[in-house]
Every structure is written in structure tokens, then in C-alpha cells.
C-alpha positions as CSV (number, residue, x, y, z in Angstrom):
1,M,118.0,121.4,78.6
2,A,114.2,121.2,79.1
3,Y,113.3,118.9,81.9
4,T,112.5,115.4,80.9
5,L,112.7,112.2,83.0
6,Q,115.4,111.0,80.6
7,N,117.5,114.1,80.9
8,E,117.3,114.1,84.7
9,A,118.1,110.4,84.9
10,Q,121.2,111.1,82.7
11,R,122.2,114.0,85.0
12,I,121.9,111.8,88.2
13,F,123.6,108.9,86.4
14,H,126.7,111.1,85.7
15,T,126.5,112.5,89.3
16,I,126.7,108.9,90.6
17,I,129.5,107.6,88.5
18,S,131.5,110.9,89.1
19,D,131.2,110.7,92.9
20,P,134.8,110.6,94.1
21,R,133.9,108.6,97.1
22,L,133.0,105.6,94.9
23,L,136.4,105.5,93.2
24,I,134.9,104.2,89.9
25,P,137.9,103.5,87.6
26,D,138.3,105.9,84.6
27,E,138.1,103.1,82.1
28,I,134.6,102.3,83.5
29,K,133.5,105.9,83.3
30,A,134.8,106.0,79.7
31,Q,131.9,103.6,78.9
32,A,129.3,106.1,80.0
33,D,128.2,106.8,76.4
34,K,127.1,103.2,76.2
35,V,124.2,103.9,78.5
36,K,121.0,105.2,77.0
37,F,117.9,106.5,78.8
38,V,114.7,106.2,76.8
39,G,110.9,106.0,77.2
40,E,107.6,107.2,76.0
41,E,106.7,109.2,79.1
42,T,108.9,112.2,79.5
43,Q,107.3,114.2,82.4
44,P,106.8,113.2,86.1
45,Y,103.7,111.2,86.7
46,F,104.2,109.1,89.9
47,P,102.5,110.9,92.9
48,T,105.5,111.8,95.1
49,P,107.6,114.9,95.4
50,W,110.8,112.8,95.0
51,K,112.5,111.8,91.8
52,A,112.0,108.1,92.2
53,A,111.8,107.1,88.5
54,E,114.9,109.2,87.6
55,T,116.9,107.9,90.5
56,Q,116.1,104.3,89.9
57,A,116.9,104.7,86.3
58,A,120.3,106.3,87.1
59,L,121.1,103.4,89.4
60,L,120.1,100.9,86.7
61,G,122.2,102.8,84.3
62,S,125.2,102.4,86.6
63,I,124.5,98.7,86.7
64,G,124.4,98.7,82.9
65,L,127.7,100.7,82.8
66,F,129.5,98.0,84.8
67,A,127.8,95.3,82.8
68,T,129.0,96.7,79.5
69,A,132.5,97.1,80.9
70,I,132.7,93.5,82.1
71,S,131.3,92.2,78.8
72,K,134.1,94.2,77.0
73,E,136.7,92.8,79.4
74,R,135.5,89.2,79.2
75,Y,134.3,88.8,75.7
76,G,135.4,91.8,73.7
77,L,131.7,92.8,73.3
78,D,130.7,96.4,72.7
79,E,127.4,96.4,74.5
80,I,124.8,99.2,74.7
81,A,122.8,99.3,78.0
82,T,119.3,100.8,77.6
83,I,117.1,102.0,80.5
84,D,113.5,102.7,79.9
85,L,112.3,105.2,82.6
86,E,108.9,103.7,83.0
87,N,110.4,100.2,83.4
88,A,112.9,101.7,85.9
89,L,110.1,103.0,88.1
90,L,108.4,99.7,88.0
91,S,111.7,98.0,88.9
92,G,111.6,100.1,92.0
93,L,108.1,99.0,92.9
94,A,108.3,95.5,91.4
95,I,106.8,93.5,94.3
96,G,103.8,95.8,94.4
97,V,102.9,95.2,90.7
98,M,103.6,91.4,90.4
99,R,100.6,89.7,88.8
100,G,99.0,86.3,88.2
101,N,96.0,85.9,85.9
102,G,96.0,89.7,85.7
103,K,95.5,90.2,89.4
104,P,98.0,91.3,92.1
105,V,99.7,88.2,93.6
106,P,99.0,89.1,97.3
107,I,95.2,88.9,96.7
108,L,95.1,85.7,94.7
109,P,93.2,83.0,96.6
110,K,96.1,80.6,96.3
111,T,98.7,83.0,97.8
112,A,97.5,82.7,101.4
113,E,97.7,78.9,101.1
114,V,101.1,78.6,99.4
115,T,102.9,81.0,101.8
116,R,101.4,79.7,105.0
117,R,104.2,77.1,105.3
118,W,106.7,79.9,106.0
119,D,104.5,82.5,107.7
120,H,105.1,81.3,111.3
121,G,104.5,84.8,112.5
122,N,101.0,85.0,111.1
123,T,101.8,88.2,109.3
124,R,98.7,88.0,107.1
125,E,96.5,88.2,110.2
126,L,95.1,91.7,110.0
127,Y,95.4,92.4,113.7
128,R,99.1,91.5,113.7
129,Q,99.7,93.1,110.3
130,L,98.6,96.5,111.5
131,G,101.1,96.6,114.3
132,T,103.4,97.7,111.4
133,N,102.2,101.3,111.0
134,I,102.5,104.9,112.0
135,Y,100.8,106.1,115.2
136,K,100.9,109.3,117.3
137,T,102.6,109.1,120.7
138,R,101.5,110.8,124.0
139,D,103.9,113.7,123.5
140,G,102.6,114.5,120.0
141,Q,105.3,112.7,118.0
142,W,104.7,110.3,115.1
143,Y,106.2,106.8,115.5
144,Q,106.8,104.0,113.0
145,L,106.1,100.7,114.7
146,H,107.2,97.6,112.9
147,G,106.3,94.0,113.7
148,S,109.0,92.6,111.4
149,M,108.3,89.0,110.4
150,D,106.6,88.2,113.7
151,A,104.6,90.7,115.7
152,T,104.9,88.7,118.9
153,P,107.4,90.9,120.7
154,L,105.8,94.0,119.5
155,L,102.4,93.0,121.0
156,R,104.2,92.0,124.2
157,M,105.8,95.5,124.3
158,L,102.4,97.1,123.9
159,N,100.9,94.7,126.5
160,L,98.3,93.5,123.9
161,P,96.9,90.0,123.3
162,Q,98.7,88.0,120.6
163,H,95.5,87.6,118.6
164,D,92.3,89.6,118.2
165,E,89.9,88.4,120.7
166,K,87.1,90.8,119.6
167,N,87.1,90.2,115.8
168,R,87.6,93.9,115.2
169,S,87.3,95.6,111.8
170,W,90.3,97.3,110.1
171,S,89.4,100.8,111.4
172,E,88.7,99.4,114.9
173,I,92.2,97.8,115.0
174,I,93.7,101.1,113.9
175,D,91.9,102.9,116.7
176,M,93.0,100.3,119.2
177,Y,96.7,100.7,118.3
178,A,96.3,104.5,118.2
179,E,94.9,104.5,121.7
180,V,97.7,102.3,123.2
181,V,100.5,104.2,121.5
182,G,98.9,107.4,122.5
183,Q,99.6,106.6,126.1
184,I,103.4,106.3,125.6
185,D,106.0,109.0,124.9
186,A,108.1,108.6,121.7
187,E,111.5,108.4,123.5
188,E,110.2,105.7,125.8
189,L,108.7,103.7,122.9
190,D,112.0,104.1,121.0
191,T,114.0,102.8,123.9
192,W,111.7,99.8,124.4
193,S,111.7,98.9,120.7
194,N,115.4,99.1,120.0
195,N,117.0,98.3,123.4
196,V,114.7,96.0,125.3
197,Y,112.5,94.2,122.8
198,R,115.0,94.4,119.9
199,I,112.4,95.1,117.3
200,P,112.4,97.8,114.5
201,G,110.9,101.1,115.4
202,C,111.8,104.8,114.9
203,R,110.4,108.3,115.4
204,C,109.3,109.9,112.2
205,F,111.6,112.8,111.4
206,K,110.9,115.9,109.4
207,L,113.2,117.0,106.6
208,G,116.6,117.9,107.9
209,E,115.9,116.7,111.4
210,L,117.8,113.4,111.2
211,E,120.9,115.3,110.1
212,T,120.9,117.2,113.4
213,L,121.2,114.0,115.5
214,P,124.4,112.1,116.2
215,H,123.4,109.3,113.8
216,G,122.5,111.6,111.0
217,K,125.8,113.4,111.4
218,A,127.6,110.1,111.2
219,I,126.1,109.1,107.9
220,K,125.6,112.4,106.2
221,D,128.6,112.0,103.9
222,E,128.1,108.3,103.1
223,P,127.9,107.5,99.3
224,W,125.5,105.1,97.7
225,Y,127.7,102.2,98.7
226,N,131.0,101.6,100.4
227,L,133.6,99.5,98.6
228,I,136.3,98.5,101.1
229,P,139.3,96.3,100.0
230,Q,140.3,93.9,102.7
231,P,143.9,94.5,103.7
232,Y,144.8,91.1,105.0
233,Y,143.8,89.1,101.9
234,E,146.1,89.1,98.9
235,Q,144.7,86.6,96.5
236,P,145.9,87.2,92.9
237,P,143.7,88.8,90.3
238,A,140.7,86.6,89.5
239,Q,140.8,86.2,85.7
240,W,137.5,86.1,83.9
241,V,137.0,82.6,82.5
242,L,134.7,81.4,79.8
243,P,131.4,80.3,81.2
244,P,130.5,76.5,81.1
245,D,128.2,77.3,78.2
246,T,130.4,79.2,75.8
247,A,127.2,80.5,74.0
248,D,126.1,82.1,77.3
249,R,127.9,85.4,77.2
250,R,126.1,87.3,79.9
251,P,128.4,89.5,81.9
252,L,128.4,87.4,85.1
253,S,128.0,83.9,83.6
254,G,129.9,81.4,85.9
255,I,129.9,83.8,88.9
256,R,128.4,82.2,92.0
257,V,126.4,84.2,94.6
258,L,125.2,83.0,98.0
259,D,122.1,85.0,99.0
260,M,121.7,85.2,102.8
261,T,118.9,87.8,102.8
262,R,115.2,88.1,103.3
263,A,112.5,90.6,102.3
264,V,113.3,93.0,99.4
265,A,116.6,94.9,99.4
266,G,119.0,92.0,99.8
267,P,117.2,89.7,97.4
268,T,117.2,92.5,94.8
269,I,121.0,92.7,94.9
270,A,121.0,88.9,94.1
271,K,118.2,89.2,91.5
272,V,120.1,91.8,89.5
273,L,123.3,89.7,89.6
274,A,121.2,86.7,88.5
275,A,119.7,88.6,85.6
276,L,123.3,89.4,84.5
277,G,124.1,85.7,84.4
278,A,125.2,84.8,87.9
279,T,124.2,81.5,89.6
280,V,122.4,82.5,92.8
281,I,121.4,80.3,95.7
282,P,119.1,82.0,98.3
283,V,119.5,80.1,101.6
284,A,116.4,79.9,103.7
285,S,115.0,77.5,106.3
286,S,111.5,76.2,106.6
287,A,112.0,76.8,110.4
288,N,112.4,80.6,109.9
289,N,109.7,83.2,109.4
290,E,109.3,84.7,106.0
291,L,107.0,87.5,104.8
292,P,104.5,86.0,102.3
293,V,104.3,89.1,100.2
294,T,108.0,89.2,99.5
295,L,108.9,85.5,99.4
296,I,107.9,84.8,95.9
297,E,109.9,87.6,94.3
298,A,112.9,86.9,96.6
299,C,113.3,83.4,95.1
300,L,113.0,84.6,91.4
301,N,115.6,83.3,89.0
302,K,117.5,81.4,91.8
303,I,118.3,77.9,93.0
304,S,116.1,77.8,96.2
305,V,117.4,75.6,99.0
306,D,116.4,74.9,102.6
307,I,119.3,74.9,105.1
308,D,119.0,75.3,108.8
309,L,122.2,77.0,110.0
310,K,121.3,76.3,113.6
311,T,122.1,72.6,113.0
312,F,125.5,71.0,112.6
313,E,124.4,69.4,109.3
314,G,123.1,72.6,108.0
315,G,126.3,74.5,108.9
316,K,128.5,71.9,107.2
317,K,126.4,72.1,104.0
318,F,126.5,75.9,104.1
319,L,130.3,75.8,104.6
320,E,130.6,73.8,101.3
321,L,128.6,76.4,99.4
322,T,130.5,79.3,100.9
323,Q,133.8,78.0,99.9
324,D,132.8,78.0,96.2
325,A,131.0,81.4,96.2
326,D,132.3,84.6,94.5
327,V,129.8,86.9,96.2
328,F,128.2,86.5,99.7
329,I,125.2,88.8,100.4
330,D,124.3,89.4,104.1
331,G,120.9,91.0,104.7
332,Y,120.3,89.9,108.2
333,R,120.4,92.3,111.2
334,P,124.0,93.0,112.4
335,S,125.6,90.1,114.4
336,V,123.1,87.4,113.4
337,L,125.4,85.6,111.0
338,E,128.4,86.2,113.3
339,H,126.5,84.2,116.0
340,L,126.0,81.4,113.4
341,G,129.7,81.3,112.5
342,F,129.3,82.9,109.0
343,G,129.8,86.6,109.6
344,R,131.9,88.9,107.5
345,D,135.3,88.2,109.0
346,A,134.6,84.4,109.2
347,V,133.7,84.3,105.5
348,F,136.8,86.2,104.5
349,G,138.9,83.8,106.5
350,L,137.2,80.7,105.1
351,V,138.3,81.5,101.5
352,S,141.7,83.1,102.4
353,A,143.7,80.1,101.1
354,R,142.0,79.7,97.7
355,S,143.2,81.4,94.5
356,R,140.5,84.0,94.2
357,G,139.0,86.4,96.8
358,I,135.4,86.9,97.7
359,V,133.0,89.9,97.7
360,Y,131.0,90.2,101.0
361,C,128.0,92.5,100.4
362,Q,126.1,93.8,103.4
363,E,122.8,95.8,103.4
364,N,121.0,97.2,106.4
365,C,118.6,100.0,107.3
366,Y,120.5,102.7,109.2
367,G,123.9,102.6,107.5
368,W,127.3,101.3,108.7
369,K,128.4,104.2,110.9
370,G,126.9,105.9,113.9
371,P,125.0,104.9,117.1
372,W,122.1,103.3,115.3
373,S,124.0,101.2,112.8
374,G,123.2,98.0,114.7
375,R,119.4,98.7,114.8
376,P,117.1,96.5,112.8
377,G,114.9,98.3,110.2
378,W,112.8,98.0,107.1
379,A,111.8,100.3,104.2
380,Q,109.0,102.0,106.1
381,I,111.6,103.1,108.7
382,G,114.0,104.1,106.0
383,D,111.2,106.4,104.7
384,T,110.0,107.9,107.9
385,A,113.4,108.3,109.6
386,S,115.0,110.0,106.6
387,G,112.3,112.7,106.2
388,V,110.9,111.1,103.0
389,G,107.7,110.3,104.8
390,F,106.8,113.8,106.0
391,A,107.4,115.1,102.5
392,C,105.0,112.5,101.1
393,G,102.4,113.5,103.7
394,K,102.8,117.2,102.8
395,F,102.4,116.3,99.1
396,H,98.9,115.0,99.9
397,G,98.1,118.1,102.0
398,Y,98.7,116.7,105.5
399,D,101.1,117.6,108.3
400,E,101.8,114.0,109.0
401,P,104.3,111.3,107.8
402,H,103.3,108.7,105.2
403,I,105.3,105.8,104.0
404,F,106.4,106.1,100.4
405,P,103.8,104.7,98.0
406,G,105.7,101.4,97.4
407,P,109.0,99.8,98.5
408,N,111.2,102.4,96.7
409,A,113.8,102.5,99.4
410,D,114.3,98.7,99.2
411,Y,115.0,98.8,95.5
412,L,117.2,101.9,95.8
413,C,119.3,100.0,98.3
414,G,119.2,96.8,96.3
415,H,120.3,98.4,93.1
416,A,123.0,100.4,94.9
417,G,124.3,97.1,96.4
418,A,124.3,95.5,93.0
419,I,126.5,98.3,91.6
420,G,128.8,97.8,94.5
421,A,129.0,94.0,93.9
422,L,129.8,94.6,90.2
423,H,132.4,97.2,91.1
424,A,134.0,94.7,93.5
425,L,134.0,91.9,91.0
426,Y,135.7,94.1,88.5
427,Q,138.3,95.2,91.0
428,R,138.9,91.6,91.9
429,S,139.6,90.8,88.3
430,K,142.1,93.6,88.1
431,T,144.0,93.7,91.4
432,G,142.9,90.6,93.3
433,G,142.0,90.4,96.9
434,S,138.6,90.3,98.8
435,Y,136.2,93.2,99.2
436,L,133.5,94.4,101.5
437,V,130.5,96.2,100.0
438,Q,128.0,98.1,102.2
439,A,124.6,99.7,101.3
440,S,121.7,100.8,103.4
441,L,118.1,102.0,103.2
442,I,118.4,105.3,104.9
443,V,121.6,106.3,103.1
444,S,119.9,105.4,99.8
445,N,117.0,107.6,100.6
446,L,119.3,110.5,101.6
447,Q,121.1,110.1,98.2
448,M,117.8,110.3,96.4
449,M,116.8,113.3,98.4
450,S,120.1,115.0,97.5
451,Y,118.8,115.3,93.9
452,G,116.0,117.6,95.1
453,Q,112.2,117.5,94.9
454,Y,110.2,118.5,91.9
455,S,109.5,122.2,91.4
456,D,106.3,123.8,92.5
457,E,105.1,123.8,88.8
458,Q,105.9,120.1,88.4
459,I,104.1,119.2,91.6
460,T,101.0,121.2,90.5
461,A,101.1,119.2,87.2
462,L,101.7,116.0,89.1
463,K,98.6,116.5,91.3
464,K,96.5,117.3,88.2
465,R,97.7,114.0,86.7
466,N,96.8,112.1,89.9
467,K,93.6,114.0,90.9
468,N,91.9,110.7,91.7
469,I,94.2,109.9,94.6
470,I,95.6,113.2,95.9
471,G,94.6,113.5,99.6
472,K,93.5,109.9,99.9
473,P,96.5,108.2,101.6
474,R,96.8,108.8,105.3
475,Y,99.4,108.1,108.0
476,Y,97.6,104.9,109.0
477,D,97.7,103.4,105.5
478,D,100.3,100.6,105.7
479,I,101.7,98.8,102.7
480,M,98.8,96.3,102.5
481,A,96.2,99.1,102.8
482,Q,97.9,101.0,100.0
483,S,97.6,97.8,97.9
484,S,93.9,97.1,98.9
485,K,93.0,100.7,98.2
486,N,94.8,100.4,94.8
487,L,96.8,103.5,95.6
488,L,100.1,102.1,94.2
489,V,98.6,101.0,90.8
490,E,96.6,104.2,90.4
491,G,99.7,106.2,91.1
492,V,101.7,104.3,88.4
493,C,98.8,104.9,86.0
494,A,98.3,108.6,86.8
495,D,96.2,109.9,83.9
496,R,96.9,106.9,81.7
497,P,94.9,103.7,81.1
498,L,96.1,100.6,83.0
499,E,97.4,98.8,79.8
500,K,99.5,101.9,78.9
501,A,101.1,102.1,82.4
502,L,101.7,98.4,83.0
503,R,102.8,97.5,79.5
504,E,103.4,93.9,78.6
505,E,106.9,94.5,77.6
506,F,107.8,95.5,81.1
507,Y,106.7,92.1,82.4
508,Q,108.1,88.6,82.0
509,S,105.9,85.5,82.4
510,V,107.5,82.8,84.6
511,D,106.2,79.4,85.7
512,G,104.2,79.5,88.9
513,S,103.7,75.7,89.3
514,A,106.4,75.3,92.0
515,W,104.3,77.5,94.3
516,G,101.1,75.5,93.4
517,Y,99.7,78.1,91.0
518,D,98.0,76.7,87.9
519,H,98.9,79.7,85.9
520,P,102.1,81.7,85.2
521,L,103.3,84.6,87.3
522,E,104.0,88.0,85.7
523,V,107.0,89.7,87.2
524,I,108.7,93.0,86.3
525,R,111.9,92.8,84.3
526,V,115.0,94.0,86.0
527,G,115.1,97.3,84.0
528,V,118.4,97.0,82.2
529,T,118.5,95.8,78.5
530,L,121.8,94.9,76.9
531,S,122.2,95.0,73.1
532,T,123.9,91.6,72.8
533,S,123.4,89.5,75.9
534,R,120.1,88.7,77.7
535,T,119.1,90.1,81.0
536,D,115.8,88.2,81.4
537,F,115.0,85.6,84.1
538,V,116.3,82.2,83.0
539,L,114.7,80.4,86.0
540,S,111.3,80.9,87.4
541,S,110.5,81.3,91.1
542,A,110.5,78.3,93.5
543,P,110.1,78.0,97.2
544,C,113.0,77.3,99.6
545,G,113.8,73.6,99.6
546,Y,112.5,73.1,96.0
547,H,116.1,72.5,94.8
548,L,119.0,70.5,96.2
549,P,121.6,72.5,98.1
550,Q,124.3,72.6,95.4
551,W,125.5,74.9,92.7
552,E,124.1,72.7,89.9
553,L,120.4,73.1,89.4
554,K,118.5,69.9,90.4
555,K,115.1,69.5,91.9
556,N,114.9,68.1,95.4
557,P,113.0,64.8,95.3
558,D,112.0,65.2,99.0
559,F,110.3,68.6,98.5
560,V,106.7,68.4,99.7
561,P,104.5,70.0,97.0
562,L,102.3,73.0,97.9
């Protein structure tokens, strides 16, 4: 068949669901004709050599596949799942195109004020923000530094002041970091980051280079997600029951999800399950650091609570919520929740005596095998460590790594984790027991990469469609720089007008008043449309602590307004 975005998405979709490592039941695969790929745009337009739109659409199609199967099982419904390729790409960049009053949320005057309450790491301070970037080391390697949610240890590692004492400009700060990193060899910097200061950081690898290393060899055969039945837990099959509101026949109505994640990938797993009808509680604490640019979307369509697990009172309340959960999502760096008493094995044990099992879903950066599996990491590291970054740099004409133009790896991992959670819930209904689901950023990138890059002819056409930005991004352009230079939005537009690329039907307007905005927020729809049941966001976004810590939605009277 002639190449179209829709045809390639369909091919990747069938590749995913046919993967023998995933063990998707035959009765689920038999529903594949219920998934349709549509859209006005049929040829590649987003400026990257990788098939991001097609891969995101295929993952969303797999989510739709399980959703239709569960709807048939629960309600006898014959649903059709429709995936629009342009909506799918935006679903993989959602946080970068969120709007308010027609403007990007990060640049709204109110945003800095409303997120300051949780930004204890001062991540919006330019000097600290630019610690998360790519710089060249003394031995000529490229290294992805990352300040995480608090650049304090990174600045200590580099022997730099915690705040800019000279009021430098953006370019002067870039030059300062470049000079400091340029005095350190990559291997030494890598050891400091991951073994001494315990902060994210990784050398930028070229295509195929990671696979030659011990860690790359360990994860090279990993699928999109691992689904692992837990051998010591033998709860009976968990029968689907009618939801409390019998008119609410969404696939996951009545399912309860405890969301112990931050940033983008983990919250995306929960957001997808919420769009399919699950009740989701994201557990955060006002004492913790949060990234302002991700916090608003992370709380979308959820009951937002404030629980400090480092206190006895918080631990007891969290225990109550855990004992009633069907899905527990862990997005913290390995061992964090174990130290707090709520790691994987503890949670399986806490619900072992009840009549239904639990799905424990983990996401991380490096994957769940190999010597780097315990390292912390973010999407930028997923891009530069996997080889995606060097290919993006080459696309723009440079022999240097770039981060992907948008948080694509986060959403690949989030959508893969959501498929795994749906798969586990389906298996729980059939055979009982408890399940572990694992997904990761780097493995998700490696999977996307396995579908190949665009052909030379397609890349030539892509560059022609994006002539306004080809060659403009550089290695030092972090996520915020890409936003301020409008590179992401221009890339989504390509040669189309803004209103054509960011069409209103791809957005949903939600109430922004909980955050103190006097206008609605416009957020990207999840990307899966079902023919009978809704997949929109029933709840708006609210800050942590806005609701009481319980499964029934109720506003917290003690919440201090923003």
C-alpha cells in the first residue's frame, strides 16, 4: 500500500498486538477490526526522522482495543475505537500544547504564581533550569545533565553557586555551564551523577551505541511492557460489576487507581485510565518538589489529595486508600516507596487477604533489567541515551545530540503502561491473582526506533514542509527554550496555519479556577474515541490537597486558595 500515516499506524498496531512477548489473548486480538485509524493529514509533517505520530497512534489503538474488549465483556457493547493521527501526535506532546486564553500555559502570567507553592527547587529560575541541558565534556563527549525537580545537588556537583550572583543572560548561563562541564571527562561526570550525587545524567549515545554496552544488551529484547503474574497470590477472578451509576458504561467505571507518580509518563498512565472511567487519586505532598510545567496536567481528571507519607498520619491514610485500590502506579525512582513502606511487594502483601488482586504498575527511565535499572532518569535522558537525540541533531544538519522536540518518550511510556494496566485488569477478571506491569522510557524509545526512520524522500519532503525551523534547534536548546522559541508549535504546524494544526476538536476546555485562573484551560483529549461510551475528562484539574483524601469526590474545606 502507498505510505500514509494511517496505513503505517495500522501496521505498527498489528506489530504490537502480535508481539508474542506480550501474550495478548486471542479473543482480544480478534477485536482488532474494531480499531480505526483516520485523519485529514496523511503524510509525515512533524520535523523528526522518527515515526512519532504513527507510533503514538498505534499505542492509542492498542488502548482502544482493550477498551472495546472490556466493554464487550462488561456490558455486551460492540464498541468501535477511532484514532485520529493528528490527535495522536498531540496526545504525545500534550503538555507542550496546553493553552489558556489561547496562550501556552507555561507563559501565562498566573502560572508562575500558582505553581510557586510546590516549586521548592526553584525550577523556574533560569540559572537553575539550564542545568538540565546537553553540554560537551573535556574528552569530546556530549553529556545530558539533569537537575530533576531540584538542581541543588547538581550545582554542588559542579561546584557552582546555588543562585546566579551575576544576573547572567540566557546565553551567558549556557556558556558558564559549557565551560564547567568542558573541564570534566564524561566517565567521571557519569560516576559523580549516578553514584555519588544520585542525580539523573547520562552520556549521549549515537545510534546502536547503547546496544553494545552491558545495559543495552540487557534490555534489547524487552517489549513495550512486561506483564508478570505474581505467583504467591491466588485471589479468584475479579468479576466485572456494574458501576455505581448504571448509566456510566465506560470501560473502567468503578475501577480505583492510586497514582503515586510525578512529571509526565506515570501521570499519563493514570490519565488514560481516568478517561476510560476509572476513579484516580494522585497522591502528592505540599512538602515535596513538583515541576510547575507538568503539575497541572498531572492532576487532570483526578481527585487531588495531599498526603505526606513521611508522617505516621499520612502513612495510615495512604494505607486505607491502598487497601481499596485496583491499580497502584509507582513512578518514583527505584526503592523510594520501599523505604516508605509501600513498595511493590508490600502492596501485594497488603491486599493478599481480600477477594480481588491488585495491579502494580511501575515506570522508570532505563528499564527493569541491567546495571542501570536503578538509575533515575527523565525523557531527555531517554532520548539522548537511546540514540534518538543524535538522529534528531542529524535531521537538522548537525553532528550533535538534540532532545526530541517535545516529551514524546514520556507519552510513549505512559501509553504503553496504560495498555499493560488494561491487559492486567482483563487478566484479573479472567484468571484472578495480582499482576506486575513494567514500562520504561528508554525501552519505549527503542520500540519506536525499531519501526524505522522515514525514507530519504520522506525526510526531504519533511524538511520542505518545515523550512522555517530546519537547522534552528541546537544541542543547548532545552525544553523551555524549545517552547520560548516556538519550535514545538511550529513543528506541529509545519506548512499549515495554526488553527488547522491545533484544531478545536482536539482540545477540551476544563475549569481552571482551582488553580486560580479566571479562565478555562484547554487540554488535549486523550486520543481514543469510543463509539458508545465517553472518553473525555469528567473532572477538571485541581492542585494537590484540593480534595479530601478519599475515593468519593469531595472538596477539602481546609485547602488554601491560590
